[in-house]
C-alpha positions in Angstrom: 193.6 4.4 173.6 196.1 7.2 173.4 199.3 5.1 173.2 200.6 4.7 169.7 200.9 1.0 168.8 203.8 -0.5 166.9 203.3 -1.8 163.4 203.6 -5.3 164.8 200.7 -4.7 167.3 198.6 -3.2 164.5 199.3 -6.4 162.4 198.1 -8.5 165.4 194.9 -6.4 165.5 194.5 -7.0 161.7 194.7 -3.2 161.1 197.8 -3.6 158.9 198.4 -6.7 156.8 201.7 -8.6 156.4 201.4 -7.9 152.7 201.4 -4.1 153.4 204.5 -4.6 155.7 206.3 -6.5 152.9 205.4 -3.7 150.5 206.8 -1.1 152.9 210.1 -3.1 153.1 210.3 -3.2 149.3 209.5 0.6 149.1 212.4 1.3 151.4 214.7 -0.9 149.5 213.8 0.8 146.3 214.1 4.4 147.7 215.3 5.1 151.3 214.1 8.6 150.9 210.5 7.7 149.8 207.6 9.8 151.1 205.8 8.3 154.1 204.3 4.9 153.4 200.5 4.9 153.9 198.8 1.7 155.0 195.2 1.0 154.0 193.7 1.8 157.4 195.1 5.3 157.3 198.3 4.7 159.2 201.4 6.4 157.8 205.1 5.7 158.5 208.2 7.5 157.5 210.3 4.5 156.5 213.6 6.3 156.5 213.0 7.6 160.0 211.9 4.2 161.2 215.2 2.6 160.0 217.3 5.5 161.4 215.7 5.2 164.8 216.3 1.4 165.0 219.9 1.0 166.2 220.5 -2.4 164.6 218.9 -1.6 161.3 220.5 1.8 161.0 224.0 0.4 161.5 223.5 -2.6 159.2 221.7 -0.8 156.4 224.3 1.9 156.1 227.2 -0.6 155.6 228.4 -0.4 152.1 229.1 -4.0 151.6 225.6 -5.5 152.2 223.1 -6.4 149.6 219.3 -6.1 149.7 218.8 -9.7 150.9 220.9 -9.1 154.0 219.3 -5.7 154.6 215.7 -6.9 154.3 215.3 -8.5 157.8 216.7 -5.4 159.5 214.4 -3.1 157.6 211.5 -5.4 158.5 212.4 -5.3 162.2 212.6 -1.5 162.1 209.2 -1.2 160.4 207.6 -3.7 162.8 208.9 -1.9 165.9 208.0 1.6 164.6 204.9 3.4 165.6 202.9 4.6 162.6 200.7 7.7 162.9 197.0 7.7 162.1 195.9 10.1 159.4 
């Protein structure tokens, strides 16, 4: 399989857990410039790049008047639709 799968697809295959995805969201909320997030199975994802490349998340997260609770679902969507690389 040469196609890079989305994080959501990797979750469906049980290669990435929902807990890891939740931890990735929290990592981004704590530091948008954090180093790439590494999942247990060796997949890594640049969280900042994932959010920047997701049009809805990028627009919403960069609004100054939104708090973390409102940003969380957009960050989650960006991470689930991103395509992590395998180490």
